[in-house]
MARVEXKE-507437 format. One record per residue: x negated, y negated, z negated of N, C-alpha, C in turn. Coordinates in steps of 0.02 Angstrom, whole numbers, plus 50000, padded with zeros to 5 digits. Layout:
XYZXYZXYZ
...
***
This chain:
499595006050000500005000050000499574993750000
499024993749962498594987849959498314986150028
498064991150065497794989850131498324987250178
498934989850172499484987550213499644980250198
499634978450135499754971450115499204966950144
498584969150138498024965050164498084964150240
498274969350276498364968650348498914963750365
499464963950328500014959350340499784952150325
499414951250272499154944550255498694942050310
498244946350334497784944350387498154942250450
498664945850469499044944150529499394937450522
499624935850462499964929450450499464923750450
498924924350413498464918650407498024917850469
497984923050510497614922250574497964917150618
498624916950614499014912250654499044905250622
499034905050554499094898650519498754899250451
498134896950446497774897650383497934892050334
498384887450352498574882150307499124884350259
499414890150270499934892550225499644893850156
500034892050106499814893250037499944900550019
499634902749965499754909549941500504910449925
500814905249899501524905549883501944906749946
501784903049999502164903750062502074910650092
501454913250090501334919950117501704925150075
501704924150009502044928849964502794929049980
503094923249992503804922950009503934926550075
503504925450124503584928650189503554936250184
503144938650137503044945950130503474948950075
503794944750036504214947349982503814950549926
503224947649910502804950249857502634944549809
502304946249754502104941149705501524936949732
501544930549713501004925949734500334928449710
500294931149650499664933549622499384939249664
499814943549691499584949149734499244946449797
499534941149826499244938049886498574934849868
498554931149813497934927749793497364932749781
497514938249748497014943449735496774946549800
497254948149843497074951349907496634946749949
496794940349952496394935549991495694934949962
495634934649896494964934349865494554940549882
494874946449881494514952649898494314952549972
494754950250016494604949950087494014945150100
493984939650063493424935050070492774938250043
492824941549985492234944649955491954950250000
492394953850034492194959250078491984956750147
491984950150157491804947050222492254949250279
492874950950262493374952250314493654945550336
493794941150288493934934150304493254930650300
493024928250358492344925550363492324917950363
492904914750367492914907450368493594904950390
493684898550383494314895250403494134889550450
494404889750510494224884850561494834881050586
494724875050610495244871050639495164870950714
495704872250750495694872350823495904865350847
495474861950883495594855050904495634854750980
496124851151005496184849851076495784843551092
495144844451107494704838751119494894834851182
495274837851227495484834351288495934828451271
496254828551213496704823151194496344817751153
495694818251148495294813151114494864809751166
494484804851147494044801351194493384804851204
493324811051183492694814751185492504816451257
491884814851276491634816251344491184822351347
491064825651291490614831351291490974837451319
490574842351341490854848351373490654854651333
491044859851343490884866451315490574870651371
490144875151352489834879551401489834886751377
489934891251424489874898351412489304900851455
488844904451425488244906751460488224914351458
488134917251516488024924551520487274925751521
487064930751482486354932551480486274939851500
485784941051543485554947851556484884948451521
484794953851483484174954551444483894961551452
483264962351432482934968851427482944970851354
483364975751334483374977751264482704980851244
482514979951181481874982351157481954989051121
481464993351131481464999951098481474999051022
481915002650990481965002450917482454997350890
482514991550923482974986550897483534984950946
483494987751006484034986851055484194979551067
484834977851061485054971151075485054966751012
485024969750954485114966050892484584960650882
483964962150895483424957250885483484951450933
483704952850994483794947551044484394943151022
484924946351001485514942550978485314937950920
484904940450875484684936350818484304930250842
483864931050891483494925350918483984920150946
484504922450980484984917951012485424914550960
485714918350913486184915250867485864910750815
485194910850810484854906350763484844899050788
484934897950852484934891150878485554887450852
485474881350826486054877650800486564875950854
486354875650916486814874050971487314879650986
487154885750964487554891650981488124892350932
488734892750959489344893750919489514901150913
489464904750969489704911650973489224915751014
489114922050993488724926851032489084933551030
489224936351089489534942951094489084947451136
489004953651115488704958851157489264961451200
489154961751266489684963451313489504969651355
490004972851380489894977951432489994974651499
489764977751552489864974951618489234972351649
489294966951688488744964351728488234960251690
488384958351629487904954751588487924957551518
487434955851477487364958851411487664954551355
487554948051358487804943551306488234938051337
488734935951299489104929951314488954925151256
488714919251273488524914251223488934908051234
489264905651182489634899451188489274894151148
489174888351179488814882951146489284877851116
489034873951068489414868351041489494863151096
490014859151090490114853851139489524849051138
489314847151198488744842651205488764839551275
488374834351287488324831751355488044837151401
488254837051464488054842151512487294842651519
486954837051517486224837151524485894840751465
486154839751404485874843251345485964850751351
486534852851377486664859951386486174862851437
486074859251492485614861551544484904862151516
484694857251476484024857451447483954863151396
484484864351357484474869951309484384876551345
484754877551399484704883851437484004884451468
483754879151497483114879451532482524880051484
482544876451428481944876151385481974880651324
482564883251307482604887251245482854894351259
483394895051298483664901751310483274905651362
483164902551419482864906351474482124908051462
481814904951412481104906451399481024912151348
481564914751321481514920551277481274926451319
480754929851297480414935051336480904940251364
481384942351326481834947751347482384945451395
482474938951404483004936351447482794936951520
483194940751558483064941551630483374935851670
484004934051653484344928851691484904925851649
485104919751668485664916351636486144913851689
486774913551672487274910351715487684905951670
487704899451685488054894651643488714892651675
489244892851634489914890751655490124884951611
490344879451641490594873851602491354874451599
491634873551539492354874051529492664867551555
493094868151605493404862251635494054860351599
494444865451580495074864151545495264870451507
495514869551446495764875151407496524875151412
496794880951428497514881751431497774885251369
497374889951344497564893751284496914895751249
496904894951183496304896651145496534899451078
496284905251060496464908650997497224909150989
497564910451044498294911351042498684904951042
498354899251044498694892751043498694889751112
499294887751136499354884551201499124877351197
498764875151248498524868251251498884864251304
499414867051333499824863651382500504862551352
500834857251372501514855951347501994860651382
502324864751342502784869751370503394866551401
503564860451381504164857151406504094854351476
503484853851501503394851051568503674855651621
504074853051666504354856951721503844857051777
503574862851792503024863551840503274865051912
503954865251920504214866951986504144861052034
504034862552098503994857352148504694854952166
504734848452182505374845552202505484847252275
506064850052290506244851652360506824847152380
506764844252439507304840052465507534843052531
508194842652545508444845452607508254841452668
***
């Protein structure tokens, strides 16, 4: 039952982490103290790793861009991809690193920055890592949906006007 409660709590707060323990308890029909204890255990076990705010930067005056970089690497005997990933995620510019299957090995997402800074980071810091074979940089032009949240107004009628 405890694990089932924790899973239900995780599904609720993944969508909205601003809910109080009391609100989550009401939604689940359990005691507030049970929710508070479960959340503390989830944090201690590093299942809940942090609380982040999702911001639609397109609606601000921000001119910086986000970038996603694909890396092909040569894994090293004994440490495989882990040591390379550690080299990459240590850079303060790096927000996210995923080991991927398919045509590339890592997907790296950088913090928002001017395009020139991103280009210099890739050229002078990422591509010079010995194990990196190649990089492909993608600049995010527009976000439509991120972490399950829509960034477009659902009320806009997207149909074309037809006249006879």
